[in-house]
N, C-alpha and C positions, 0 to 999 in steps of 0.2 A: 504494500500500500504506500502510495506517495504521500508524505506528510508535509510537503511544501505549502499546501493550502489546507490547514486543519478545519477551516470552515466549509470546505467543499466535501466533507464526508457525510455519509448517511446518518451517522450518529449525531453530528451537529444538527442536521435537519430535524431529527427526532426531538432533540432538545429545544430547537427553535419552535417547532410545532407546539410543544407542551407550553412553553413560555407565552407564545402568542394566544393559545387557547385560554390560559389562565387569565391573561390581561383582558381578553374579550369577555370572558365569563364574569370576572370581577366588575367590569364596567356595567354589565347588564344586571348583575345582582344588586349593585349600588342604586340602580334606578328603582328597585323595589324596596330594599332595606339598606340603609346607609352604613350601619354599624356592624356588619357581619362579613366575614371573608369566605372565600371558596373553601378553605380548609375547615372553617367552623361549620359551614353547610354540610360538609362530608361527615363531620362528627355528629351533627344532628340526625342525619339520615341513618347512620350506623346505629346510634342509640335508639332511635325511634323504631327501627326494625327489631330491636332487642336481640340481635344475633351475638353481640359481645357486650361486655360492660367494663372490662378491665382497661386501664389506660395503656397497658403494654400491648394488648390486642388491637386497640384503636390505633396506636402509633404504627404498628406493623401494617395495618390495612391502608392507612393513608400515607405511608412512606415518610414518616417523621420520626425524629428521635424522641426518646421518652421525656427529656427535659422540655422540649418544645410542646409536647402534648400536655404536660403538666401546666405550663404557663397558659396555654390556650384554654384548657378546661377551667383554670382559675378565673380567667377573664370572662368566659362564658357563664360561669356561676355568678360573678359580679354583675353581669349584664342581664341576669335572670333568664338565660336561654336554657340553662341546665340546673337541676337540683342534685345536690350531693348529700349523702347521708352515710354514717358509719355503719359498716356491715356488723350485724349482731354476732356472727360467727367468728369474725376476726377484726377486732377493733383497730388494727393497723391499716385496714383497707376500707375503701369507700364504695358505695353503690352510686352509680350515676344514672339519671333518667332525664328525659326531655321535660322541661317545664311547660306550663300552658302557653307562655310567650314563645317558647321554642317550637311548640306544635303549630302555633299560628304562623310563625315565620316559615316553617316548612310548607304549610298550606299555601302561603303567598308565593314562595320561591319555586315550588315544584314545576309549575308551568314554564317559568323562565329557565330553569335548569334543563328541562326537556327541550326547550326551544334552542338553547345554546348548543346542546349536543347535536340536534338536527341540523343546525346551521353549519357546524364544524364538519359534519360527516356528509353534507349534501354532495350528491353526485357520485358517491361511492356505492357500488353494488354490494349485495349481501356476500357474494363470493369474494370481492375485494376486501371487505371487512374481515372475513374469516381468514383470508390469506395474510392480511396484515397482523391479525392477532397471533397466528401461527408463527410468523416471522419474529415478532416481538418476544414471544415466549421462548423461542430458540436463543435469541440474544440474551435474555435474562438468564436462561439456563447455562449458557456458555460462560457468563460472567460469574455465576455462583459456583461453577465447577472448578474454577481455578484457584 
């Protein structure tokens, strides 16, 4: 691989696509609710589905380090998007759940999130999306195996 132009690689394009999508999404989310970020929306979606509740699991799902998730959750509790309570079984751990304000935010944001995804993926066929997913999974697997 020629590294004379590092911005000419497919990996750079993947990173650029992610950054552009996040900027685009954040701009549109701010039109609905000004004080919430893309990552905070992801936390609300995950907690609302009740698939996980530990901060460690949330961090893994949204590709953030544990310290970042801790700060994010603290902020979301202060903004009243989340409720945190001590686990009765282990007083060192917390239960997290979406507050009424968080549920309302999700209700307002879901159409915009869906619209953002549709816009970003416009013009891609189901086959292309499946192929892209397969290729990205291979790249992820390659990076984890080393």
